[in-house]
Phi, psi and omega in degrees: 000149178238024179228159179286170176300310184292332170292322188287317176307314180285322182282319188257355184063032183259165174275163180298327180294321174298316177306313190279338180286142177292168183295156181290358175222158176291127181287133179216135173245332174243122177287172179307334171280349180096012181261134173293126178292146182299329184281345185300324177283335185270339185096172194255299182212167183309129180085001184231051180277136179228104176288148181287140179300165183274165184304312180301321180294321181285323174290330177290316174300321177298315176308313174295328176297313184289316174303315186294319177302314173303320179295307179308314180287328179285318178298322176298317173302316178292336173292312185290337176276000178079017181270348177224142178283327178201153174217117172272099187296141172252030173304120184097345176252015182306325179303314180292320186293318186286319184293318186298321177292317191280340186282350187265152170278165185300328185272349175288159184245147170239139176239100185266164173271182174298337181266011188251037181295319180302320178295323180292323179291317181298336179274357166114003177287145181308130173306318182292315173306322180286341180259005185296324177299332176270000172259008169093021181285170190272346180234176186279354172096341177214161180266119180310324181293337185289329183238354180063051181231114178296154170307133173304126192265118174285314174292134184297125171074356174302327185298336182291313176301321176296327185287313180294325182289326178287328180285332178291312181296322181289324174293325178297322181280355181079019185275148179272068189237134176246136177249131172263115179257108188265143168197174186255176182293335177289333183287337177295341182266004173266157181295332180297319176309306175299313188290327181288313184297314184299310186291322175301317184289310184303317187259009167054055181267147185280077180235135169262116176269116180255103182266114180263099180277097181256021168079355186216136167260086192066254182246012175272109181301166176297320183302333179271000177251322191213142172246012177296160178300330178193163175293326182296327174304334183293335180308316188297335177290344181261347185090026178234166183278150176226157179204148179245142179220150169302106187289353184248008178246100186286333179297312174304314182304309182300319188289316183287324178281324177297317178295319183298320182287326178297319183294314183300323181286331179272005172105010189285347184095192175291148165228153177247135172234124178254122183260119176273119182211192180210142172276096183291330178261183184286168180304314177205183174295347179269003188246144172250100184291335178303342182283341183223016173206151179274155182291328179298327177292320180294312184301324181298329183273329174309316181298348180252024184305133186293324184290313179285335168301308181298311183302315183302314189296315186288328184290323185288329173281348189071022175273331180249127180233178182300318183301311182294322180298324180291316184292317179294319179296325178296313176301317179297318183289323175300326177291315176305313178297315176309314181292319181299315186284319178291326181273359179267353181279131175296130179263126179296139183243127175239110179314319179301344174298337170312327183251338187297321189246026175283310178232147178297329170234108184308140176278158180312326179289320179295313181297321178295314178302324180291324175290320175303313184297312181302319179290330179288325178286325173301314183289323177304309185294322176295320174297324182294309187296319179295326181290315177303317190288320183293319180297324174298317178297317181301319183292324178294321184301326180294000000 
């Protein structure tokens, strides 16, 4: 929708509750076969009109989709090769990832989860830097201020509080900033989710809460977490608008998220968007997904693959041709090569990094621990040197 709640009430004669509640059906513009739905160009119901994104935006989104799929598959291979410690793949969720990055302006902020590496890269972060956290390094790999992207958050839902804090600060400063706060369906069961949405609503902050509902919180299905009609329906309890969208339809995602960001920027307050998608692969390489879901369920979602759906749609519209597909494939392979080469390099390890960046001025306790570690490492180095010297002397004596 491109109008405020007050305008919708006056124009359509609906109640504020009607405006806040999601549409009666999930927003979808392109079906799984890549065909444009007849309703897409006319809108869905009063107050819920979604114009189709432009051709250039859609082609850019498809390129990011292909790159994202190649990144997911390459990173999974790097884990098997021992070059990365862990990787939470978003294979199957790339449409959500791409739309999350493309709906924002340069000055806006994104706060991702651990599964949102593709969104982080689509926002402009160097691929190797985005993967640093998963190789086991002590830092997140990139400076959040450079691209206005928070560090990928491993604890469930804490990034939502960070997002709300940044939005509050931006509003106090009078900045034209929208914050996109990403989470999964499992995160909606956390207390931080409630605190973030309630604070954002009370203080009327420009935050778009983007829930990627991939049906499982690791192994816990959504039915064991919530009996609400949808996660989008939770929004009305906080006094904000909610919407449901097909999370494998990048056309609908762009339309819905573009609209949500526009409304937030114009002062509508926070909004919640729930995207229905699916994690086609395991939670991480440490997970055995066959223990809690059937192969037939996965196959059903493979048929709704966002990459092939978008390709079929763009070819049918004459937006994507063989030359463009070849160019995009080359770019995707270039990114994969960059990841292979960058993550194969040995990273120098300095144990004192454990203490350097905790506080700007180290506390007495940190200083003491740092000194203890330095002493232990020095004694270990001296013992190693003495052992090496002794071995050399014995060899010379022979």
